Residue, then its C-alpha position, 0 to 999 in steps of 0.5 A: m511496542n505497546v498498542a494500548d498506549g493511546q498512540g496512533r499506528f500506521i499500517a500499510f498494505e502492499g502487494g501487486e494487482g489482485a493481491g486483495k489489499s483493499t479487502q484486507s484493509h477494510l477487514l483489518a479496520g473493522a477488527l480494530r474498531e471492534r477492539g475500541l480503536s479509532v481507525e481511518v482507512t485510506r489509499e494511495p494514490g488518493g486519500t485527499p481531494g488533491a491526491e485523488a485528482i492526481r490519482q485520476l491523472l495517473l490511472h487515466p492519462p490524458d492521451d494514449q502515450g501515458w506518462g513516462t516513468p519519471a513523470e509517473a514517479l513525480l506524480f505519485a510523490a506529489a499525491r503522497s506528500d499531500h496525503v501524508n501532510q493533510r491526512i495521515k500525520p494529523a490522524l496519527a497525532e490524534g491517536v487514530w490508527v491509519v490503515c493505508d492501501r499502498f504507500v511508498d513501497s509501491s512506488r519503490a516496487y513499481q516505478g523504482g524497480a519494474g520501471g527502472v527509476g531506481d530505489d534511491a530516486i524514489v526514497a529521495l522524493h519521499a524524503f523531500g515530499s513526505a519527510g521520509l515517513r514510514p509505516d509502523l508495519t507494512i503488510l505485504i500480501a503475496v499471491s500467485e500469478e494465477k490467483a492474482a489474474s483470477r481476482l483481477q478478471a473478477r474485479d475488472g474484466a477487460d477494464n484495466d487502468a493504465i497501470g493494472g493493464r501492463s504486461a505480465e512481465y512487468h507485474a512479475e518484476v513488481a512482485a519480485a521487487f516487493r519481495a526483495l524490499a521485504d527480504a531486505d527489511p524484515a523489521s519493517f515488513v511482514i509477508v502474508d500468504g494471500d492465496g488462502s480464503t479471505k478469512e484465512v488471510h485476515d486471520a494471518i494478518l491479525e496474528a502478524l499484527e499482534t506478533r509485531l506490535g503487541k496484543l490488541p485490546g478487547 
């Protein structure tokens, strides 16, 4: 793939809580802009006014019972559909690179895997709502449980949201589901060790990007 062809590219970051996805998304966007590329950074759930509204419902449910996993999966799919059709696809059509903090593989790992909804259901929802759009490359940042816990404590303290505050066993299942998805589809994923310093992880991401998509300009 030639990255100098003027076409937009879609890069998604995946990983569990505390993996450093948000930090690395912004660092990658900055590096791409320094190379003369037009870049949008976005996130899921979110990225459009409608999807951001759904994000608030997901992370801060209206009552203590929260959402059942099927309802949660449907809400994520609805937010993603709006995000894809209102922001991601138009940006790509204009030649913009889109860097997204989470995409459909988060739903596959969280609701499909750890939540027990099943991968087929998540993929079917994505096919219906977002025409099955896939990133050009998905970067899975894999971190140890200890490193993730340390980062979450520094970031959130005791103020976890409805998903981040779930049990360690749940998050271990999420991590295993992510790894299984990446191992099953090595052409779509690259796994980056997230336990190093911020710069070490960033450098590894740039190297992986050029290996998979071709040399970046600049």
